[in-house]
C-alpha positions in Angstrom: 58.3 -32.6 -30.8 55.8 -31.8 -33.5 53.5 -34.6 -32.2 53.7 -33.3 -28.7 52.9 -29.8 -30.0 50.0 -31.1 -32.0 48.6 -33.0 -29.0 48.9 -29.9 -26.8 47.0 -27.9 -29.5 44.3 -30.5 -29.7 43.9 -30.7 -25.9 43.7 -26.9 -25.7 41.1 -26.9 -28.4 39.1 -29.6 -26.7 39.4 -27.7 -23.4 38.2 -24.5 -25.1 35.3 -26.4 -26.7 34.4 -28.0 -23.4 34.5 -24.7 -21.5 32.4 -23.0 -24.2 29.9 -25.9 -24.2 29.7 -25.9 -20.4 29.2 -22.2 -20.2 26.5 -22.3 -22.9 24.8 -25.1 -21.0 25.1 -23.2 -17.7 23.7 -20.1 -19.4 20.7 -22.1 -20.6 20.1 -23.7 -17.3 20.3 -20.3 -15.6 17.7 -18.8 -17.9 15.3 -21.7 -17.2 15.8 -21.3 -13.4 15.3 -17.5 -13.7 12.0 -18.0 -15.5 11.0 -20.7 -12.9 11.6 -18.2 -10.0 9.5 -15.6 -11.7 6.6 -18.0 -12.2 6.7 -19.3 -8.7 7.0 -15.8 -7.1 4.1 -14.5 -9.2 1.8 -17.1 -7.6 1.8 -15.1 -4.4 -1.0 -13.0 -5.9 0.0 -9.6 -4.6 3.2 -9.4 -6.6 3.5 -9.8 -10.4 6.8 -10.4 -12.2 7.2 -10.2 -15.9 10.4 -10.9 -17.9 10.8 -7.9 -20.3 14.0 -9.2 -22.0 16.7 -11.9 -21.7 19.9 -11.5 -23.7 21.9 -14.7 -23.3 25.6 -14.6 -24.1 28.4 -17.2 -23.8 29.9 -15.9 -20.5 27.3 -13.3 -19.5 23.6 -12.6 -19.9 21.4 -9.6 -19.2 17.8 -9.6 -18.2 15.1 -7.1 -17.2 12.2 -7.9 -14.9 9.1 -5.7 -14.5 7.8 -5.8 -10.9 4.3 -4.7 -9.9 3.1 -4.9 -6.3 -0.6 -4.7 -6.3 -3.0 -3.3 -3.7 -5.4 -6.3 -3.7 -7.9 -4.3 -1.6 -7.9 -1.4 -4.0 -11.3 -2.4 -5.3 -12.8 -2.0 -1.9 -11.8 1.6 -1.6 -12.2 2.7 -5.2 -15.5 0.9 -5.8 -16.5 -2.4 -7.4 -15.6 -3.0 -11.0 -12.3 -1.1 -10.9 -8.9 -2.6 -11.3 -6.6 -2.9 -8.3 -4.0 -0.2 -8.0 -0.3 -0.8 -8.2 1.3 0.2 -4.9 4.9 0.0 -6.3 6.1 -0.4 -9.9 9.8 -0.7 -10.9 12.2 -2.7 -13.1 15.0 -5.0 -11.9 18.1 -5.1 -14.1 20.1 -8.3 -13.9 23.8 -8.8 -14.8 24.3 -12.6 -15.0 27.7 -14.3 -14.9 27.6 -17.9 -16.0 29.4 -20.8 -14.2 30.8 -23.3 -13.7 33.9 -21.3 -12.6 33.2 -17.6 -12.5 36.6 -16.3 -11.7 35.5 -13.2 -9.8 34.7 -12.1 -6.3 31.6 -13.5 -4.8 29.1 -11.0 -3.2 30.7 -11.3 0.2 34.1 -10.1 -1.2 35.7 -13.5 -1.3 37.1 -15.3 -4.4 34.5 -17.7 -5.9 36.2 -21.1 -6.2 33.2 -23.4 -5.8 31.4 -24.3 -9.1 28.1 -22.5 -9.4 25.4 -22.2 -12.0 25.6 -18.4 -12.0 26.1 -15.2 -10.0 23.4 -12.6 -10.6 23.8 -8.9 -9.7 20.5 -7.1 -9.5 19.8 -3.4 -9.3 16.6 -1.4 -9.3 15.6 1.0 -12.1 12.7 3.2 -11.0 10.1 4.5 -13.4 10.1 8.3 -14.1 6.9 8.6 -12.0 8.4 6.8 -9.0 11.6 8.7 -9.2 9.6 12.0 -9.2 7.7 10.8 -6.1 10.8 9.7 -4.2 12.6 12.9 -5.1 9.7 15.0 -3.7 9.5 12.9 -0.5 13.1 12.1 0.3 15.3 14.3 -2.0 18.4 12.8 -3.6 19.4 9.6 -2.0 22.2 8.1 -4.2 22.9 5.4 -1.5 19.4 4.0 -2.0 19.5 4.2 -5.7 22.9 2.4 -5.8 21.8 -0.5 -3.6 22.3 -4.0 -5.1 21.3 -7.5 -4.6 23.5 -10.5 -5.4 22.1 -14.0 -6.0 24.3 -17.1 -6.3 22.7 -20.1 -8.0 24.2 -23.4 -7.2 24.5 -26.1 -9.9 21.5 -27.9 -8.3 19.3 -24.8 -8.7 19.3 -23.8 -5.0 20.9 -20.6 -4.1 21.5 -17.6 -1.8 20.7 -14.0 -2.2 22.4 -11.1 -0.4 21.0 -7.5 -0.1 23.0 -4.5 1.2 21.5 -1.1 1.6 24.3 1.3 2.5 24.2 3.8 5.3 23.6 7.5 4.7 23.1 10.8 6.4 20.6 13.1 4.6 18.7 16.3 5.3 15.2 16.4 3.7 13.5 19.7 3.3 9.9 19.2 2.3 7.2 20.9 4.4 9.6 20.8 7.3 13.3 20.1 7.7 14.2 16.6 8.8 17.7 15.1 9.2 17.8 11.3 8.7 20.7 9.1 9.7 20.3 5.6 8.3 22.9 3.1 9.6 22.4 0.6 6.8 20.7 -2.8 6.3 22.0 -6.3 5.4 19.8 -9.3 4.5 20.4 -12.8 3.3 18.2 -15.6 2.2 19.0 -19.2 1.2 16.4 -21.1 -0.9 16.0 -24.6 -2.5 15.7 -25.2 -6.2 11.9 -25.9 -5.9 11.4 -22.7 -3.8 9.9 -24.7 -1.0 12.4 -23.9 1.8 13.7 -20.5 2.8 16.1 -19.5 5.6 17.6 -16.1 6.2 18.1 -13.1 8.4 17.9 -9.3 8.3 19.8 -6.8 10.4 19.4 -3.0 10.5 21.7 -1.3 13.1 19.6 1.8 13.4 17.7 4.9 12.2 17.6 8.4 13.6 15.4 11.2 12.4 15.5 14.7 13.9 13.1 17.4 13.0 11.5 20.5 14.4 8.6 18.5 15.9 10.7 15.9 17.6 13.2 13.1 17.4 12.8 9.4 16.5 15.5 6.8 17.1 15.4 3.0 16.4 18.3 0.7 17.2 19.1 -3.0 16.8 16.4 -4.4 14.4 17.0 -8.1 13.6 14.9 -10.8 12.1 15.4 -14.5 11.3 13.2 -17.0 9.5 13.4 -20.7 8.6 10.3 -21.8 6.7 9.4 -24.7 4.4 6.4 -26.0 2.5 5.0 -28.7 4.7 1.7 -30.6 5.0 -1.0 -29.7 2.5 1.1 -27.0 1.0 1.2 -24.9 4.1 4.4 -23.0 4.9 5.6 -23.9 8.4 8.7 -23.2 10.4 10.2 -20.6 12.8 10.7 -16.8 12.8 12.0 -14.2 15.2 11.9 -10.4 15.5 14.0 -8.3 17.9 14.1 -4.6 18.4 16.7 -3.3 20.9 15.3 0.2 21.3 12.7 2.6 20.0 12.5 6.1 21.4 10.4 9.1 20.5 10.4 12.6 21.9 8.5 15.5 20.4 5.8 18.1 20.6 2.3 17.9 19.2 0.0 20.9 19.4 2.3 22.3 22.1 2.1 19.1 24.2 5.4 17.2 25.0 5.2 13.6 24.1 7.8 11.0 25.2 7.8 7.3 24.5 10.6 4.7 24.7 10.7 0.9 24.4 13.5 -1.5 25.1 14.0 -5.2 24.3 11.0 -6.1 22.1 11.2 -9.8 21.2 8.8 -12.0 19.2 9.0 -15.6 18.2 6.6 -17.6 16.1 6.7 -21.4 15.4 4.4 -23.7 13.3 4.8 -27.4 13.2 2.8 -30.3 11.7 1.8 -33.3 13.7 0.2 -36.0 11.6 -2.7 -34.2 9.9 -2.8 -31.2 12.2 -0.8 -28.0 12.7 0.3 -26.3 15.9 1.2 -22.6 16.0 2.8 -20.7 18.9 3.6 -17.0 19.3 5.7 -15.5 22.1 6.1 -11.8 22.6 8.1 -10.1 25.3 9.1 -6.6 26.3 11.8 -5.5 28.7 10.7 -1.9 29.4 8.2 0.7 28.1 8.2 4.3 29.3 5.6 6.8 28.5 5.9 10.2 30.1 6.7 9.2 33.7 5.0 5.8 33.7 7.1 2.6 33.5 5.8 -0.7 32.2 7.7 -4.0 32.0 8.9 -6.5 31.8 6.0 -8.2 30.1 5.3 -11.4 28.2 2.5 -13.1 26.3 2.5 -16.7 25.1 -0.2 -17.8 22.7 -0.7 -21.3 21.3 -3.0 -22.8 18.7 -3.1 -26.6 18.8 -4.6 -29.4 16.6 -5.8 -27.2 13.8 -6.8 -29.4 10.8 -4.1 -28.9 8.1 -6.5 -29.6 5.2 -9.0 -27.1 6.4 -6.2 -24.5 6.9 -5.1 -25.1 3.3 -8.7 -24.6 2.1 -9.0 -21.4 4.2 -5.8 -20.1 2.6 -7.1 -21.0 -0.9 -10.4 -19.3 -0.1 -8.7 -16.1 1.0 -6.7 -16.0 -2.2 -9.8 -16.5 -4.2 -11.6 -13.7 -2.3 -8.6 -11.4 -3.0 -9.1 -11.9 -6.7 -12.8 -10.7 -6.2 -11.9 -7.5 -4.5 -11.9 -5.3 -7.6 -15.3 -6.6 -8.8 -17.2 -6.8 -5.5 -18.5 -4.4 -2.9 -17.5 -4.6 0.8 -20.9 -6.1 1.7 -20.5 -8.8 -1.0 -17.0 -9.7 0.1 -18.1 -10.0 3.7 -21.0 -12.2 2.8 -18.7 -14.5 0.7 -16.2 -14.6 3.6 -18.9 -15.7 6.1 -20.1 -18.4 3.7 -16.6 -19.7 3.1 -15.8 -19.8 6.8 -19.0 -21.6 7.6 -18.2 -24.1 4.9 -14.7 -24.7 6.3 -15.4 -24.5 10.0 -16.6 -28.1 10.6 -13.3 -29.5 9.1 -11.2 -26.9 11.0 -12.5 -28.0 14.4 -13.0 -31.8 13.8 -9.7 -32.6 15.7 -10.9 -30.7 18.8 -8.5 -27.7 18.5 -7.3 -25.7 21.5 -6.5 -22.0 21.9 -4.5 -21.1 25.0 -2.9 -17.9 26.4 -0.4 -19.9 28.4 1.1 -16.8 30.0 0.1 -13.1 30.1 2.0 -10.9 32.6 3.0 -7.3 32.9 4.9 -5.4 35.6 4.1 -1.7 36.1 5.0 0.9 38.6 1.5 0.6 40.0 1.7 -3.2 40.4 1.5 -6.4 38.3 -1.0 -8.1 36.1 -1.0 -11.9 35.6 -3.5 -13.9 33.6 -4.1 -17.0 31.5 -6.9 -18.5 29.5 -7.7 -21.7 27.5 -10.5 -22.6 25.0 -11.1 -26.1 23.8 -13.7 -27.1 21.1 -15.1 -30.6 21.1 -15.1 -31.6 17.4 -16.9 -34.9 17.9 -20.0 -33.6 16.1 -18.2 -31.2 13.9 -20.7 -31.4 11.1 -23.3 -29.8 13.3 -21.1 -26.8 14.3 -22.5 -24.6 11.6 -25.4 -24.0 14.1 -24.1 -21.4 16.7 -26.0 -23.2 19.5 -24.2 -26.5 18.8 -20.9 -24.6 18.6 -21.4 -23.0 22.0 -22.3 -26.3 23.6 -19.0 -27.8 22.2 -16.9 -25.1 23.8 -15.1 -25.5 27.1 -13.2 -22.4 28.4 -11.3 -21.3 31.5 -9.8 -17.8 32.3 -8.2 -16.3 35.3 -6.3 -13.2 36.3 -4.8 -11.3 39.2 -4.2 -7.6 39.2 -2.8 -5.2 41.8 -5.4 -3.0 43.3 -3.6 0.3 42.5 -3.2 -0.8 38.9 -6.8 -1.6 38.4 -7.8 1.7 40.0 -5.4 3.6 37.7 -7.0 1.8 34.6 -10.5 2.6 35.8 -9.7 6.2 36.6 -8.0 6.8 33.3 -10.9 5.3 31.4 -13.5 7.4 33.4 -11.4 10.6 33.0 -11.6 10.2 29.2 -15.4 9.7 29.4 -15.8 12.8 31.5 -13.5 14.9 29.3 -15.5 13.8 26.2 -18.8 14.6 27.9 -17.6 18.1 28.8 -16.5 18.7 25.3 -19.9 17.5 24.0 -21.7 19.8 26.5 -23.4 17.0 28.4 -21.3 17.5 31.5 -20.6 20.6 33.5 -16.9 21.7 33.2 -14.6 20.3 35.9 -11.0 21.2 36.7 -8.3 18.5 37.1 -8.7 18.2 40.9 -12.5 17.8 40.6 -12.1 15.2 37.9 -9.6 13.3 40.0 -11.8 13.4 43.1 -14.8 12.2 41.1 -13.1 9.4 39.3 -11.4 8.1 42.6 -14.8 8.1 44.4 -16.6 6.3 41.6 -13.8 3.8 41.2 -13.9 2.8 44.9 -17.7 2.4 44.8 -17.6 0.4 41.6 -14.8 -2.0 42.8 -16.6 -2.5 46.1 -19.8 -3.4 44.3 -18.0 -5.9 42.1 -16.5 -7.5 45.2 -19.9 -7.6 46.9 -21.3 -9.4 43.8 -18.5 -12.0 43.9 -17.4 -10.9 40.4 -14.0 -9.9 41.9 -12.2 -11.3 44.9 -10.0 -8.9 46.9 -7.0 -10.6 48.6 -3.6 -9.3 49.8 -3.8 -6.1 47.8 -4.9 -7.8 44.6 -8.1 -8.3 42.8 -8.7 -11.8 41.4 -11.2 -13.5 39.2 -11.6 -17.0 37.8 -14.3 -18.1 35.2 -15.2 -21.5 33.6 -17.6 -22.2 30.8 -18.9 -25.6 29.7 -22.1 -26.6 27.8 -23.7 -23.2 28.4 -23.0 -23.1 32.1 -20.7 -20.4 33.7 -19.0 -20.6 37.0 -17.5 -17.3 38.3 -15.1 -17.7 41.2 -16.5 -21.1 41.9 -20.2 -19.9 41.9 -22.7 -20.8 39.2 -23.6 -17.8 37.2 -26.3 -17.3 34.5 -26.0 -15.0 31.6 -28.9 -13.0 33.1 -26.8 -12.3 36.2 -24.1 -10.8 34.0 -26.6 -8.5 32.3 -27.8 -7.0 35.6 
């Protein structure tokens, strides 16, 4: 019996020693991964993270991270030679619980049974200056102050972070009284140990702000992303942005203003193909209402094809280097440096004969529809000579066409002309006119102008629509199937 008891004591001692050793190792690995994340994130340039302290314990550790988000363009506005200003500065406080088996609830409220490297609970500690600014602007918002972020680090170093900003209802009284109803926000992001792949989503059910001057309401904000470091260090992948509804109603200088938007959707995608990269952007809207005018649905599909990956990486690096020059250089110097860098990179960027295409552009309105498309192709056969603008123009092939309802084009022309007349009256270069006179004048001018464009074959009128089609190749232009010189366009 004594031998059994002795064996049990020894096994318990070994288990305790193993547990202590494993938690010590996990604590050490967690600290290394924490410092690695700070180093990698600070390479973004516009954000600087500094470890203020790290107190490592056996089961738990505590750390403090100073965060400074910089205005890299500050030097342009404050003058050359001045340091860029910090837009936001705060401290992140981390409570770190070591693995491998942290017997507590995970951030999603479930018991954590899977072995992990650590679970990190992060909260924000604002500086006294920032607290004073937020208090003046928003009043007391304990929900924002109590928001927390949870990060779970897996044994392999990859992990997932969860952010939850609770809902609140607050009345802010600064210059004017505004009542804000915030319905909360949740976000999550998974990342690999080398921080070269990120996936995640963000959801914000809504925001409503009501004040003396009007009311703003936003509903159904959602974002997703799946990005990774691909060819030549470029981040590629897919992202989406959706907004269910945005509505504003209010008064400005006694004039009622109303605007609403439904079903805004955007998608972006970037993929590598051998040594080139293709980008695509699709944006769509279900409905836009301004005063009594309805627009939508509408869609725009934009594609960039065969962009040289190495040149894109150089362009990205050049932009980062120029950002570092902002505090020491004037606007004119920065512009000159940018032009020089772009000219240096341009031949490589177009050597694979890139294409830019508006594959689809359409919008329905209460006055009719607009449909258009366009495509530009650059022949990169003699890319080295493209620094010369004349060679670049000769390498470009382009096509564009559109169809627009006659009433819609008239409305656009009349609206533009009305603004010109109103401005001229205000400047004293035009005799004052009432609304009926302005309407009659703009309608008459519009009809004459459109008739002249049709007579010159710049526009084609057919079945209640105006159409135009243009092609450009090696310095030659064809408009609606008829050769056209640049001098003709200047008449």
